[in-house]
C-alpha positions, 0 to 999 in steps of 0.5 A: 342746276340753279335758275337765275330767279332762284338765285336772285331770291336767295337769302342775303341778296337784295337784287333788282332787275334793271334790264330784263334778259331771258326768262330764267337762264341756268347759272353754273358759277359766279365770276368777278369782273373788276375791269370791263375787259375782264368780261372777255374771260367770263365763263358761260352760264356765269353770273358776272359781278361787276366791281365799283370801277366797272359800275361807275362806267355803265353810262358810257359806250365802253360798257356797251362794248363790254356787254357785247363781250359778255353776250358772246361769252354766254354770260347769264347775268351781270350784277352791279355791286354798287347801289349808286350805279348810274342808270344804264344807257338805252343802248345797253338796256336794248342790247340786254333785252335783245340778246337775253342777258339780265342786268341786276343791281344790289340795292343795299350797300354790301362789301364785294366779297360778301356779295360774291360769297352770298351769290356762291352760297345761293348757287351751291346751297348752304353748307348745312344743305350740302351736308344734309344732302350728303347724309341722305345720299349716304343713307340711300347707299347703305340701304343697298337697294336690290336693283343697282339702277334704283340705287343710283336713281335714289342717290341722285334724287337725295343729292339733288344732282344728275348722276348716271352710270356709264361704260366709260368715264365722262368728265372730271367727276367720273368714279370707277366701279371696280370689279376684281381690280378693274373698272367695270362701269363708271359713276358719272356726276353730270350735274351742271353745278357739280364743280361748285358742290364739293359734296358731290365728289364724296357722293359720287365716290361713295356710290361707285364703291357701294356699287362695286361691293354690290357687284362683288356680293352678286358675283359671289352669290352666283359663284356659290353653286359654281364652287360647289360643282367645282369642288365636287368635280375635283373630288371625282377626278381625284377619287378612287374607284371604291369611293366614287359612287357617292360622289357620282350620286351627288353630281347627278343630284346637282344636275351635272351631266356626269353620264354624258360625254366630256372633254377636259382642258387643263391649264397649269400656272408654271410661275405662280409661286414667283408671282404670289409668294403669299399663300392668300394672294396665290389662292385669290389669284388662282380663283380669279384665273379659274373664273376668267378661264370659265367665263372665256370658254363659256362665251364660245358655246357649250356647257362648261364646268370648273374643277381644280387640282393643286396647281392647275385649273380644269374646265370640263365641257359636258354634252348629253350626246356624243359631240362627234369628231370635232369636239377636240378641235372646238375645245382647243379653240375655246382653250386658246381663247381662254388663254388669251383672256387669262394672259391679258389679266395676268401678263406675267403668268406662264401658262401651259395648256392641254386638251383631252379628247371626248370620252363618255361617263365618269371614267371617260372624264377621268381619262380625258383629264389624264390626256389633258395632263399628258398634253400639258407635259408635252407642251412644257417639254416643247416649251410652248406656253400660252398655246393649247396643245391637243392630246390628238397631236401627241403621237406615241404618248397618246398610245401610252396614256390610252394604255395607262387608262385601262384598269389592268395597266394601272393595277400592274403599275401600282403593283410594280412600283408599290415598294417605292411608293411606300417611301416618303413622298420626296424619296419615292419621287426621287427614286422613280425619276432616277429609275426612269433616267437609268432605264432610258439610258439603257442601264448606263451609270455614266449617262444617268449620272450626267443627266441627273448631275450626280456622281457615278457612285451615287447613281450606282448606290441609288440603283442598287437600292431601288432594285433591292426594293423592287420585285423584278429581275433587271436582266429580264427584258419583260420586266425592264419594259414594264418598268419603263412603261410604269415610270413613263405612265406614272409621269402622266398620272 
């Protein structure tokens, strides 16, 4: 902000005061008036430079009228550009004194354009001064002060300007501090002379970008333990019984309540490959989805942790003690809130969500994860994206998952389907799907062919090959039931 007294004494100016106004008003810009009527358009807090035609008329009543126009517009001072300007009338002098507008006169002959340029340079400072301020502000931003508020204060001081951080933009010189592609805060240059100092545009934008980088670095540092816990929990959920003990030891060392009670929420992104065809973009989007979901469920209360599977995001609520019968309802409510936030961030995403029930211990967490997966499958079958489905509401499917959660059932299923699992992944998946459809259609080749969109002979060949691999009797009702349960349970696993 420049004061009139500082501007009057700027290098290259020879101004004398012919009518004293306010003590030392603020000045924001320079305005040129080549006609008296031009003063009715003069900006507030401006220095209005009067051309030669106006200067020649200062001893008439028309100037008194124009002077009142300038007062009404909030002009800080008038500058008479001609040294030979006639003396002001006593009315003009008294008007200037009463209403606080200064009238100055250039004492040395000077071209009007040079006078305006010199006044503008005195108002903004020289180009060298502007560059020096910009360089100093740049050095303050690259120093990366640990406290963002301290950085803003240092940069504002170096730039000799009023610079603040606000939650909303305020005026033309507002620059977004973007976090994850969205404005988190705004750097606002509120200095009165900002529009006449182009270097402040660079300083404001640079400060906003630096704050964004600092926020991203702080978030990554904060997420490092989150990622470590997420990777460990993902390994536990995917581990075999033999390799789990070391993982559980590490979880306890990290402070995870792995021996407490757990409720698992699973969110599957159904159209991720359509939205992000590039692998890197898909990975970053999945990371952002995980952070969004975790932040949302944590805002509802309780201790939540993140985990991953190949195509899904899991959030796990952990409690030291039994959370009681309301745990599932609370988790479902939290999951719905997380879904709303995720859909807001990814409006084109198709998200299916399932919520398991509360179980204790590490095996209980695995069981809750299986329940959440079953709930997602049911949600997809019923075509209900964007809504959390609780495992409690699944009826018979819940009984199936609870049966499959037992060690004896999983061992029986692994044994009966082992010959098919020894095939390649694609062939094993195709064989189990064909077998399940065949069993569900009570052994009808025609109905199976219709359901799979295959020729009846192709189905007959597949079924014959499948039963030749399996160690079961297709005419034995017990074996038939075991195969049906095995195929359905494998779909939930």
